[in-house]
C-alpha positions as CSV (number, residue, x, y, z in Angstrom):
1,M,142.5,55.0,-10.8
2,T,144.7,54.4,-13.2
3,T,148.6,56.2,-12.6
4,I,147.9,58.6,-15.7
5,E,144.1,59.2,-14.6
6,K,145.7,60.2,-10.7
7,S,148.5,62.6,-12.6
8,I,145.6,64.0,-14.3
9,L,144.2,64.7,-11.0
10,D,146.9,65.6,-9.4
11,S,147.7,68.2,-11.6
12,L,144.0,69.9,-11.8
13,I,143.7,69.7,-8.4
14,E,147.8,71.7,-9.1
15,L,145.4,74.1,-11.3
16,D,142.3,75.1,-8.6
17,N,144.0,75.0,-6.3
18,A,146.3,78.0,-8.7
19,V,142.5,80.2,-9.9
20,K,142.0,80.6,-6.0
21,A,145.0,82.0,-4.8
22,M,145.3,84.4,-7.9
23,A,144.0,86.8,-6.7
24,R,146.5,87.7,-3.5
25,A,149.5,85.7,-5.9
26,N,152.5,87.6,-6.7
27,P,154.0,86.0,-9.1
28,K,150.7,85.3,-10.4
29,P,150.9,81.2,-11.4
30,D,152.1,80.3,-14.6
31,L,148.8,78.8,-15.8
32,Q,149.7,77.7,-19.4
33,A,152.1,74.9,-18.0
34,I,149.8,73.8,-16.0
35,F,147.4,73.7,-19.2
36,A,150.5,72.1,-21.2
37,R,150.3,69.1,-19.0
38,L,147.0,68.2,-18.5
39,E,146.4,68.1,-22.6
40,D,149.5,66.1,-22.2
41,L,148.5,63.8,-19.8
42,G,145.0,63.8,-22.0
43,R,146.6,62.4,-25.2
44,Q,148.3,59.7,-23.3
45,L,144.7,58.2,-21.9
46,P,143.4,55.1,-23.3
47,P,141.0,54.4,-26.0
48,D,139.5,52.6,-23.5
49,A,139.7,55.0,-21.1
50,D,136.6,56.2,-19.5
51,P,134.6,58.4,-22.2
52,N,133.5,60.6,-19.5
53,L,136.6,61.9,-18.5
54,K,137.6,62.1,-22.3
55,H,134.6,64.4,-22.8
56,Y,135.6,66.8,-19.8
57,L,139.5,66.9,-21.0
58,H,138.7,67.2,-24.3
59,R,136.2,70.5,-23.9
60,K,138.7,71.9,-21.2
61,S,135.6,71.3,-18.2
62,Y,138.6,70.8,-15.9
63,E,136.4,71.2,-13.0
64,K,134.2,68.4,-13.9
65,A,136.9,66.4,-15.1
66,R,138.3,66.4,-11.3
67,L,134.5,65.9,-10.2
68,F,134.8,63.0,-12.2
69,L,138.0,61.5,-10.8
70,Q,137.4,62.5,-7.3
71,G,134.5,60.4,-7.3
72,R,132.0,63.3,-7.5
73,D,130.5,63.4,-11.3
74,A,127.0,63.3,-9.8
75,E,127.5,67.0,-8.8
76,N,128.3,67.7,-12.2
77,A,126.1,69.7,-14.4
78,A,125.1,69.9,-17.3
79,G,127.2,71.7,-19.9
80,N,126.7,73.6,-22.7
81,C,126.8,70.9,-24.6
82,R,124.7,69.2,-23.1
83,H,126.4,66.7,-21.5
84,V,126.5,66.0,-18.1
């Protein structure tokens, strides 16, 4: 895993935890900052980065991207775009 991929995974885990805590959090977490960081990190991926990861990030399929980076891509279900 590259440094950028590790940063993306860390941000995706942070996002997942923030969403799970949303119902009881006061004040609510700033998800926009996490989304902005993910977009910036996605733009830093090299041209030869895995096309699945690029696809998931471009489509904002953050759970799929997290599972992919955790080596759990087989758990991803096909989306509306017919891409797994």
